[in-house]
N, C-alpha and C positions, 0 to 999 in steps of 0.2 A: 896127054890122052885126048882122043877126039871127043867132041861133044856127044856124038851118037853113042859111043862106047860108055861114056859117063852116064848118059840117060838110061842105057840098058842096064848098067850096074845098079843104078838107083831103083829102077823098076823091079829088078830081081830082089833087092833088099826090102822093098816095100811089100812085095808078094810074100817073102819069107816072114816078115813081121805079122802080116795079116794071118798067115797060116798058123803061126804060133798063138796069136790071140784067139783064133777060133778053136784051137786044140785045147788050150789050158785056161782060158778066161771066159768063154762063152757057154751058156747053158740055155736051152729052150725049156723054160718053166715059168709059172706064174710067181711073181715076187712083188713086194711093195718097195718102192725106191725111196731114197732119203727125201725126195721132193714130196712124198706122200702119194704119188701116182702109182697105179698098178701097171705092171708090164708083163708081157708074155715071154720075155727073155731076161736073163741076168748076164751082166758083163762086169767082171772084176779084173781090171787091168793090173792090179797089184800082183797077181799071180804071173803075169807076163813080165812086168817090170822088175820083179825080184828074181829073175833068171839072167845069167850073164849075157846071152845072146839077145834077149828081149830088151834089156836096158841099153845095150850097145846100139841096137838098131833104132830104137825109139829116139835116143839122144842124137844120133847122127842124122836121122831123117827130119826131126824137128829143127835141128841146127841148120840143115840145108835149106829148109823152108824159110827160116829166119834170115839167112844170108841172101836169099833170092829177092827179098823185099826191102822196104825202108829200114835203114839202120836203127838199132836200138842200143842203149847203153847197158841195160840189165834185163834179166829174165827172172821171173818169180811167179809165185802163186800161193794159194791158201794151204796152210799146213792142215793136215798131214798129207793129203792126196797129191799135191803138186811137188812135194819135196824130192821124191826119187827122180821125177822127170827133170826138175831143175838141175839136180846133180848130174844126170846123164847128159844134158845139153852142155853143161860146163865142161865135163870130161871130153866130149866130142870137140868142143871149142879149143881145148888145150892142144889137140892134135891138128887143128886147122888154122893156118896162118891168118885167115880172115876173121877168125872168131876169138883170138887170144885176148882181146881187151874186154870181152864180155864179162859182166859181173852177175852174181846171182843173189837171190834173197827169198825169204818166205814170210808170209803174213800169219801171225798167230790168230786164233779164234777170239782171244781177248787179250787185253794189255797185260803184260807180265807184272806180277805184284811185287817183285823184288829186283835187285840189280838196278839197271837203268830204266826199267819200266817201259820197255819198247813193245810195240805191236808188230813192227817190221824188223826182222833180223837178217843180217848179212850185208851184202854189198849195195844196198839201196842208198841213194842220196837225193835230196831235194833237187828238182830241176832235170832229173834224168828222163830220157825217153825209154819207156818200159814195154816189154812184151810179157803178158800173163800167159801161163801154160797150165794145162790140166790134163789128166789122163783121159777121163770120160766126161762129156757134158750131156746133161739131160735138159734141164731148164736154164742152166748157167748160174744158178743161185750162189754157189760158193765163190765162183770167179767174179761175179758181180760184186760180192761183198769185198773181195780183195781189191777190185777196181776202185771202190769207194774209199777204202783205207789208203791206198797208194795216192789217189787224187788229193785227199785231205792232207797228206804228208808232203805235197808239192811235186809229186811225180806226174808225168804225162804218159798215160797208157795209150799207145799207138797201135798195138797189135794184140790179138788174142788167138792162141793156137791150142789145139788139143789133138790127142792121138785118135780118139773115136768120138764122133758126135752121134748120139742116139736118135737125133731128129725129132726131139720132143719139145721144141721151143727155144733152145739156146740161140740159134741163129737169129731169130726175131728179137730176142731180149737184148742181144749185143747190138743189133742194127738200130734198135730204139735209142741206144746210147752212142750212136755214130761209129760203131766198130763192126768190122767184118770178122766172123769166126772163120779161122783157117784150120780145118781138120785134115789129118792125114787120111782118115777113113770116115765114111758116113754110114748111115743106116743101110744105104743101097749096097754096101760091101758085105753086109751081114746076111746070113740065111734066115731071114724073118719073114 
């Protein structure tokens, strides 16, 4: 397949995902966000990611972005928000020869009180190069918490990706930690 045709297909899928997000996950109304900030719009990507086409497109597009940059060993994020996206990326990786070695994990809000007492569950191992993913970023708080946990456990976070960045401080928060946030969509893509 030619590069131009591949790019055209990717752009069509990107547009389709954005249209789905705007149709089922976006509302213009005042809300208080988990960060405590007030906003004029609400964005709940769980309603997009819990639809077959939404999860398929998000997984594929995030994986393509991952494969276009520096290689990582595993992809993960904070439970519960990142879990569907991690699963979607791994499902897309299973269908892509370049992604078949990718592992996934999630970070618990707190250490498990039974079993092995882990805070990180899944395919994470000390020394891995890691990409953290999130559906929506505002200030980046939960992903920054995951970053700290992974770093303490001996992982090296080299990439941070999200489906939508609300444009309310996450880019700057990650930059302060030496990381660039790589969103599929930004506030500029939203009708705000």
